[in-house]
C-alpha positions as CSV (number, residue, x, y, z in Angstrom):
1,M,21.2,0.6,-1.8
2,I,20.7,-0.6,-5.4
3,Q,23.2,0.6,-8.0
4,F,23.0,0.1,-11.8
5,N,26.4,0.6,-13.4
6,N,26.1,1.1,-17.2
7,L,23.8,-1.8,-17.4
8,S,22.7,-3.0,-20.8
9,F,20.3,-5.9,-21.2
10,G,18.7,-7.6,-24.2
11,Y,17.3,-11.0,-25.0
12,T,19.7,-10.8,-28.0
13,R,22.8,-8.7,-28.2
14,K,21.5,-7.1,-31.4
15,K,18.4,-5.7,-29.8
16,L,19.0,-4.2,-26.3
17,L,16.0,-3.4,-24.1
18,Y,18.1,-1.3,-21.7
19,K,21.3,0.4,-22.7
20,N,24.0,1.9,-20.4
21,L,21.6,2.4,-17.5
22,S,23.2,4.0,-14.5
23,L,21.0,4.6,-11.5
24,L,21.1,4.8,-7.8
25,I,18.2,3.5,-5.7
26,E,18.4,4.5,-2.1
27,S,17.2,2.7,1.1
28,G,14.3,4.1,3.1
29,S,12.0,4.6,0.1
30,I,9.0,3.0,-1.6
31,Y,9.6,3.1,-5.4
32,G,6.8,2.9,-7.9
33,L,8.1,1.5,-11.2
34,L,5.4,2.5,-13.8
35,G,5.1,1.4,-17.4
36,K,2.9,-0.2,-20.0
37,N,2.7,-3.9,-20.4
38,G,5.9,-5.0,-22.2
39,A,7.7,-1.8,-21.3
40,G,10.5,-3.6,-19.5
41,K,9.4,-3.4,-15.9
42,S,9.6,-7.2,-15.2
43,T,13.0,-7.4,-17.0
44,L,14.4,-4.7,-14.7
45,L,13.2,-6.6,-11.6
46,K,14.6,-9.9,-12.8
47,N,18.0,-8.3,-13.3
48,M,17.9,-7.1,-9.7
49,V,17.0,-10.5,-8.3
50,G,19.5,-12.3,-10.5
51,T,17.3,-14.4,-12.7
52,L,18.3,-12.4,-15.8
53,F,21.8,-11.2,-16.4
54,P,23.0,-8.0,-18.2
55,V,25.0,-8.3,-21.4
56,E,27.2,-5.4,-20.2
57,G,27.6,-3.6,-16.8
58,N,26.1,-4.8,-13.6
59,V,23.7,-4.2,-10.8
60,M,24.9,-4.2,-7.2
61,I,22.5,-4.6,-4.2
62,N,23.9,-3.6,-0.8
63,G,27.4,-4.4,-2.2
64,M,26.4,-7.8,-3.6
65,N,26.1,-9.0,-7.2
66,P,22.7,-10.8,-7.8
67,Q,24.3,-12.9,-10.6
68,S,26.2,-14.9,-7.9
69,R,22.9,-16.0,-6.3
70,K,24.7,-16.6,-3.1
71,P,22.6,-17.5,0.0
72,S,24.0,-14.5,1.8
73,F,22.4,-12.4,-1.0
74,L,19.1,-14.4,-1.4
75,Q,18.2,-14.1,2.3
76,T,18.2,-10.3,2.0
77,I,15.8,-10.0,-1.0
78,Y,12.3,-11.2,-1.8
79,Y,10.8,-11.2,-5.2
80,I,7.0,-11.6,-5.9
81,A,6.4,-12.4,-9.6
82,E,3.3,-11.2,-11.3
83,D,2.0,-14.8,-11.7
84,V,2.4,-16.2,-8.2
85,Y,2.7,-20.0,-7.7
86,V,1.9,-21.8,-4.5
87,P,2.5,-25.6,-4.1
88,S,0.0,-28.2,-2.9
89,L,0.9,-27.5,0.8
90,N,-1.0,-26.1,3.7
91,I,0.1,-22.8,5.5
92,K,2.2,-24.6,8.1
93,Q,3.9,-26.8,5.6
94,Y,4.7,-23.9,3.4
95,Q,6.1,-21.9,6.4
96,N,8.2,-24.9,7.5
97,L,9.7,-25.4,4.0
98,F,10.5,-21.8,3.1
99,A,10.8,-19.7,6.2
100,P,14.2,-21.1,7.2
101,F,15.8,-19.4,4.2
102,Y,15.0,-16.0,5.8
103,P,16.7,-15.5,9.1
104,L,14.5,-12.5,10.0
105,F,11.2,-14.3,9.4
106,D,8.6,-13.3,12.0
107,E,5.9,-16.0,12.5
108,D,3.7,-13.7,14.6
109,S,3.7,-11.0,12.0
110,F,3.0,-13.6,9.3
111,Y,-0.2,-14.7,10.9
112,Q,-1.2,-11.2,11.7
113,Y,-0.8,-10.2,8.0
114,L,-2.9,-13.2,7.0
115,K,-5.6,-12.1,9.4
116,E,-5.6,-8.6,8.1
117,F,-5.8,-9.9,4.5
118,E,-8.6,-12.2,5.6
119,V,-6.8,-15.3,4.4
120,S,-7.9,-18.3,6.5
121,V,-7.5,-21.8,5.1
122,T,-6.8,-25.2,6.6
123,G,-6.5,-27.0,3.3
124,K,-4.0,-26.8,0.4
125,L,-2.9,-23.3,-0.7
126,N,-3.2,-24.2,-4.4
127,K,-7.0,-24.6,-3.9
128,L,-7.3,-20.9,-3.1
129,S,-8.5,-18.3,-5.6
130,F,-5.8,-16.3,-7.4
131,G,-6.5,-13.3,-5.3
132,Q,-6.2,-15.2,-2.0
133,Q,-3.0,-16.9,-3.2
134,K,-1.6,-13.4,-4.0
135,K,-2.5,-12.1,-0.5
136,F,-0.9,-15.2,1.0
137,V,2.4,-14.7,-0.8
138,I,2.4,-11.0,0.0
139,A,1.9,-11.8,3.7
140,F,4.7,-14.3,3.7
141,A,7.0,-11.8,1.9
142,L,6.4,-9.1,4.4
143,A,7.0,-11.5,7.3
144,C,10.4,-12.4,5.8
145,N,11.6,-8.9,6.7
146,T,14.2,-8.7,3.9
147,R,16.0,-5.5,3.2
148,V,14.8,-5.5,-0.4
149,L,11.3,-6.4,-1.5
150,L,10.5,-6.5,-5.2
151,M,6.9,-6.8,-6.3
152,D,5.7,-7.2,-9.9
153,E,2.0,-6.2,-10.3
154,P,1.2,-7.1,-6.7
155,T,-2.3,-5.7,-6.8
156,N,-3.4,-7.8,-9.8
157,G,-6.2,-10.1,-8.6
158,L,-6.9,-8.0,-5.5
159,D,-10.4,-6.5,-4.9
160,I,-10.7,-2.9,-3.8
161,P,-10.7,-3.6,0.0
162,S,-7.7,-5.8,-0.4
163,K,-5.8,-3.1,-2.3
164,A,-6.5,-0.7,0.5
165,Q,-5.2,-3.2,3.0
166,F,-2.1,-3.8,0.9
167,R,-1.3,-0.1,0.9
168,K,-1.7,0.0,4.7
169,L,0.5,-3.0,5.3
170,I,3.3,-1.7,3.0
171,A,3.3,1.6,4.9
172,S,3.4,-0.2,8.3
173,V,6.5,-2.3,7.4
174,M,8.6,0.4,5.8
175,N,11.7,1.7,7.6
176,E,14.9,3.5,6.7
177,D,16.9,0.3,6.0
178,R,14.5,-1.2,3.5
179,I,13.8,-0.7,-0.2
180,I,10.4,-1.6,-1.5
181,F,10.0,-1.7,-5.2
182,I,6.6,-2.0,-6.8
183,S,6.2,-2.5,-10.5
184,T,2.7,-1.9,-12.0
185,H,0.7,-0.6,-14.9
186,Q,-2.3,-0.1,-12.5
187,I,-1.0,3.4,-11.6
188,R,-3.9,4.5,-9.4
189,D,-3.1,1.7,-6.9
190,L,0.1,3.4,-5.9
191,E,-1.2,6.9,-5.3
192,N,-0.5,8.2,-1.7
193,M,1.8,5.3,-1.1
194,I,5.1,5.7,-2.9
195,D,7.7,8.4,-2.4
196,K,9.8,7.8,-5.5
197,V,8.6,7.4,-9.1
198,M,10.3,5.6,-12.0
199,I,8.7,5.5,-15.4
200,V,10.0,3.3,-18.2
201,D,8.8,2.9,-21.8
202,D,10.2,0.4,-24.3
203,G,13.2,-0.3,-22.1
204,N,14.1,3.4,-21.7
205,L,14.1,5.2,-18.3
206,L,12.1,8.4,-18.8
207,L,11.7,9.6,-15.2
208,H,13.4,9.0,-11.8
209,S,12.3,11.5,-9.2
210,S,10.9,11.9,-5.8
211,I,7.2,12.9,-5.2
212,T,8.5,16.0,-3.4
213,D,10.5,17.1,-6.4
214,I,7.7,16.5,-8.8
215,A,5.3,18.5,-6.6
216,E,7.8,21.4,-6.6
217,K,8.4,21.5,-10.3
218,L,4.9,20.6,-11.6
219,C,1.4,21.9,-10.9
220,F,-1.6,19.6,-11.4
221,K,-4.9,21.5,-11.8
222,T,-8.1,21.8,-13.8
223,V,-8.5,25.0,-15.8
224,S,-11.1,26.4,-18.2
225,E,-8.3,27.2,-20.7
226,I,-4.6,26.7,-20.7
227,P,-2.6,29.9,-19.8
228,A,-0.5,31.3,-22.5
229,G,3.3,31.1,-22.2
230,V,3.4,28.2,-19.8
231,K,5.1,24.9,-20.6
232,V,2.6,22.1,-20.4
233,L,3.6,18.5,-19.9
234,Y,0.1,17.0,-20.3
235,S,-3.5,18.1,-20.9
236,E,-6.7,16.2,-21.1
237,K,-10.3,17.5,-21.7
238,M,-12.6,16.6,-18.8
239,L,-16.3,17.2,-18.1
240,R,-15.4,20.2,-15.8
241,G,-12.6,21.7,-17.8
242,I,-9.1,20.8,-18.9
243,S,-6.9,18.7,-16.6
244,V,-3.4,20.0,-17.0
245,I,0.1,19.4,-15.8
246,M,2.3,22.4,-16.2
247,E,5.4,24.0,-14.8
248,N,4.9,25.2,-11.2
249,L,6.1,28.8,-11.7
250,H,4.3,30.1,-8.6
251,N,5.1,27.4,-6.1
252,E,1.4,26.2,-5.9
253,D,0.4,23.2,-3.9
254,S,-1.5,20.6,-5.9
255,A,-2.5,17.0,-5.6
256,L,-0.3,14.6,-7.7
257,N,-2.2,12.6,-10.4
258,L,0.0,9.6,-11.2
259,E,-2.0,8.6,-14.2
260,H,-1.7,11.9,-15.8
261,L,2.0,12.2,-14.9
262,F,2.6,8.8,-16.6
263,N,0.7,9.9,-19.7
264,G,2.6,13.2,-19.8
265,V,6.1,11.7,-19.4
266,T,5.5,9.0,-22.0
267,E,4.0,11.4,-24.5
268,N,6.5,14.2,-23.8
269,P,9.7,12.6,-22.7
270,A,11.9,15.5,-23.8
271,M,10.2,18.0,-21.5
272,A,10.3,15.4,-18.7
273,K,14.0,14.9,-19.0
274,Q,14.5,18.6,-19.1
275,L,12.6,19.1,-15.9
276,F,14.0,16.0,-14.2
277,P,17.5,15.2,-15.6
278,L,18.5,11.6,-15.1
279,N,22.1,12.3,-14.5
């Protein structure tokens, strides 16, 4: 469980990026943290892992404060930064150096993940392409079996087959004791994968809801014209009509469109907060 308690963060005290953020993130879920570049996604992750510190309040992860950076905390969390770095080591040397920090590291799973990602190299890891380095780091992170896995733009640099494999692997390692947190602006990469959505914009949390709740309260459809008297969160003219997100007044089943949801929430935050209160 991750709990934000009145957290405020800013690179200077005069300009806060987050202010009095209180939020509960439950185990057993895959969270999608969506936002534009510079919206504050990476900042939130770094407060969770303890590389940035709040100016007020705190964040607690499974009862531990990330600021302490204690080994007992660090062995339970893995953070993949957007710009991955691998040293001039081969796979075995990398494993021997870093795996001992993670008591639940599974060597067999590690090599299986590498195989599924089609990462096979006998030379130095830093000679791999950026996409191959990214897949290597993801495979290692999954094999560490930490209770919390934070990933910042993990699909950057991955080709389409690798993105599909990434989604498959994430689904396969999920269990009720883990939290997987994926931050991205490539929204379509998360469809059919996450079960909770968070949307941030300019350091403000605009939405925190489950996919189930969103499907119950909103209807995603294409219409020839927007019905009168219906609250509309978002609309966009398409070749075959108008793609619209509106209140689900008749309990209709519809397919979630994350990209349109993101656009609707960022363009109409007042309606989003009315439908999905944050507190």
